[in-house]
C-alpha positions in Angstrom: 0.0 0.0 0.0 2.9 2.4 0.7 4.2 2.3 -2.9 0.8 3.3 -4.2 0.7 6.3 -1.8 4.2 7.2 -3.0 3.2 7.0 -6.6 0.0 8.9 -6.0 1.9 11.6 -4.1 4.4 12.0 -7.0 1.5 12.2 -9.5 -0.2 14.8 -7.4 2.9 16.9 -7.1 3.5 16.7 -10.8 0.0 17.9 -11.8 0.1 20.5 -9.1 3.3 21.9 -10.4 2.0 21.7 -14.0 -1.1 23.6 -13.1 0.7 26.3 -11.0 3.8 26.8 -13.2 2.3 26.4 -16.7 -1.4 26.3 -17.1 -2.2 29.2 -14.8 0.4 31.4 -16.4 -0.6 31.0 -20.1 -3.6 31.5 -22.3 -3.5 29.1 -25.2 -5.0 29.8 -28.6 -5.4 26.1 -29.5 -4.6 22.6 -28.3 -1.3 22.4 -30.3 0.1 25.5 -28.6 -0.9 24.1 -25.2 0.8 20.7 -26.0 4.0 22.5 -27.1 4.2 24.6 -23.9 3.5 21.6 -21.6 6.0 19.4 -23.4 8.6 22.1 -23.3 8.0 22.4 -19.6 8.1 18.7 -19.0 11.3 18.0 -20.9 13.0 21.3 -20.5 12.5 22.0 -16.8 10.6 19.3 -14.9 12.8 16.4 -15.8 16.2 18.1 -16.5 16.5 21.1 -14.2 14.1 20.7 -11.3 16.0 19.4 -8.1 14.3 17.1 -5.6 15.4 16.4 -2.0 14.5 12.7 -2.3 17.0 12.4 -5.2 19.9 14.0 -3.3 19.0 17.5 -4.9 19.6 16.1 -8.4 17.2 16.4 -11.3 15.2 13.3 -12.2 17.3 12.7 -15.3 20.6 13.1 -13.4 19.4 10.8 -10.7 18.3 8.1 -13.1 21.6 8.3 -15.0 23.6 8.1 -11.7 21.5 5.3 -10.2 21.5 3.1 -13.3 24.0 4.3 -15.8 24.4 1.0 -17.7 20.7 0.0 -17.6 19.4 -1.3 -21.0 16.2 0.2 -22.3 13.3 -2.1 -21.6 
């Protein structure tokens, strides 16, 4: 049960950040523009720059590369 709470907490944190940092600060003219802004935020900031205390203040991408640098793609 604990792992599900952890996953749920991570998902809630992600969507809360998305809503606060992206959606509330932009007015989109169409769906394609909204998709572009959200994808840019996800790949440009959320996964590559954002630091997290549970990952030793590393970004998610840096943490994954450090934790399993030789892991083969599934």
